[in-house]
C-alpha positions as CSV (number, residue, x, y, z in Angstrom):
1,X,6.3,11.2,14.2
2,X,7.3,14.8,14.2
3,X,9.3,14.5,11.0
4,X,6.4,13.1,9.1
5,X,4.1,15.8,10.4
6,X,6.6,18.5,9.3
7,X,7.1,16.9,5.8
8,X,3.4,16.5,5.2
9,X,2.8,20.1,6.4
10,X,5.2,21.2,3.7
11,X,2.9,19.5,1.2
12,X,-0.1,21.2,2.7
13,X,-1.4,18.2,4.6
14,X,-2.2,18.7,8.3
15,X,-2.1,15.3,10.1
16,X,-1.6,16.6,13.7
17,X,-5.1,15.5,14.7
18,X,-4.7,12.0,13.2
19,X,-4.5,9.1,15.5
20,X,-3.7,5.6,14.3
21,X,-5.5,2.6,15.5
22,X,-4.6,-1.1,15.6
23,X,-5.7,-3.3,12.7
24,X,-8.5,-5.7,13.6
25,X,-10.7,-8.1,11.7
26,X,-13.5,-5.5,11.4
27,X,-11.3,-3.0,9.6
28,X,-9.7,-5.6,7.3
29,X,-13.0,-7.3,6.4
30,X,-14.5,-3.9,5.6
31,X,-11.6,-2.7,3.4
32,X,-12.0,-2.9,-0.3
33,X,-8.2,-2.4,-0.7
34,X,-5.4,-2.7,1.9
35,X,-2.1,-1.1,1.2
36,X,1.0,-1.5,3.2
37,X,4.6,-0.1,3.1
38,X,6.4,-3.4,3.5
39,X,6.2,-7.0,2.2
40,X,6.2,-8.2,5.8
41,X,3.1,-6.2,6.6
42,X,1.2,-8.0,3.8
43,X,2.3,-11.4,5.2
44,X,1.3,-10.3,8.8
45,X,-2.1,-9.2,7.7
46,X,-2.8,-12.3,5.5
47,X,-1.5,-14.5,8.3
48,X,-4.3,-13.3,10.5
49,X,-7.0,-12.7,7.8
50,X,-6.2,-15.1,4.9
51,X,-9.2,-14.0,2.8
52,X,-7.7,-10.5,2.6
53,X,-4.8,-11.6,0.4
54,X,-6.5,-10.8,-2.9
55,X,-7.0,-7.1,-1.8
56,X,-3.8,-6.6,0.2
57,X,-0.7,-5.3,-1.5
58,X,2.4,-3.2,-0.7
59,X,1.9,0.2,-2.3
60,X,4.7,-0.3,-4.8
61,X,3.3,-3.7,-5.7
62,X,-0.2,-2.4,-6.3
63,X,1.2,0.4,-8.5
64,X,3.4,-2.0,-10.6
65,X,0.5,-4.5,-10.9
66,X,-1.8,-1.7,-12.0
67,X,0.7,-0.6,-14.7
68,X,0.4,-4.2,-16.1
69,X,-3.3,-4.8,-15.5
70,X,-4.4,-1.4,-16.7
71,X,-6.6,1.1,-15.0
72,X,-9.8,0.1,-13.3
73,X,-12.1,1.6,-15.9
74,X,-15.6,0.5,-15.4
75,X,-14.6,-2.5,-13.3
76,X,-15.7,-2.7,-9.7
77,X,-12.8,-2.4,-7.3
78,X,-13.2,-6.1,-6.6
79,X,-13.0,-7.0,-10.3
80,X,-10.0,-4.8,-10.7
81,X,-8.2,-6.4,-7.7
82,X,-8.8,-9.8,-9.4
83,X,-6.9,-8.4,-12.4
84,X,-4.1,-7.1,-10.2
85,X,-3.7,-10.6,-8.8
86,X,-3.2,-12.2,-12.2
87,X,0.1,-14.0,-12.1
88,X,0.8,-12.9,-8.5
89,X,2.7,-15.3,-6.3
90,X,0.6,-16.6,-3.5
91,X,0.8,-18.9,-0.5
92,X,4.4,-19.7,0.5
93,X,5.7,-18.4,-2.9
94,X,4.7,-14.9,-1.8
95,X,7.1,-15.0,1.1
96,X,10.1,-15.1,-1.3
97,X,8.8,-13.1,-4.2
98,X,11.5,-10.6,-5.1
99,X,9.2,-8.5,-7.3
100,X,7.2,-7.2,-4.3
101,X,8.4,-3.6,-3.9
102,X,8.5,-1.8,-0.6
103,X,8.6,1.7,0.8
104,X,11.7,2.3,2.9
105,X,10.9,2.6,6.6
106,X,12.6,5.8,7.7
107,X,12.3,5.2,11.4
108,X,15.5,6.0,13.1
109,X,17.0,7.5,10.0
110,X,17.9,11.1,9.0
111,X,15.5,13.7,7.6
112,X,16.6,13.1,4.0
113,X,15.5,9.4,4.3
114,X,12.2,10.5,5.7
115,X,11.7,13.0,2.9
116,X,12.5,10.3,0.3
117,X,9.9,8.0,1.8
118,X,7.3,10.7,1.9
119,X,8.0,11.7,-1.7
120,X,7.9,8.0,-2.7
121,X,4.5,7.5,-1.0
122,X,3.2,10.7,-2.6
123,X,4.2,9.6,-6.1
124,X,2.9,6.1,-5.7
125,X,-0.4,7.1,-4.2
126,X,-0.9,9.6,-7.1
127,X,-0.2,6.9,-9.6
128,X,-2.5,4.4,-7.9
129,X,-5.3,7.1,-7.7
130,X,-5.0,7.7,-11.4
131,X,-5.3,3.9,-12.1
132,X,-8.3,3.6,-9.8
133,X,-10.1,6.7,-11.0
134,X,-9.9,6.0,-14.8
């Protein structure tokens, strides 16, 4: 999306050559951590690859859970994800969990909404990187 390209360029990130690709089992199974923007994305992924639930989160959900579980420290990413899952709703309870945060999808909205979403993702990814790196 042109607006995303422009907003990221303003942050010094050039994504013009990036091309997305569809999710498939190979990508999901190889991923140590899967982050999404929306609650529905987690449900869609886990509906196809149920074993991925313990390492699939919305970005806001992962950041909130990291704030409670603490930084990764010396833990493996797998062990840290187990800590992130402590007390997490699962199965059908996950569908209606009101605590799962989302990033607003700016598609079809004005530039200000796009800018807010980009800023939110930037802030949340920085927080998550700090939690993973410590």
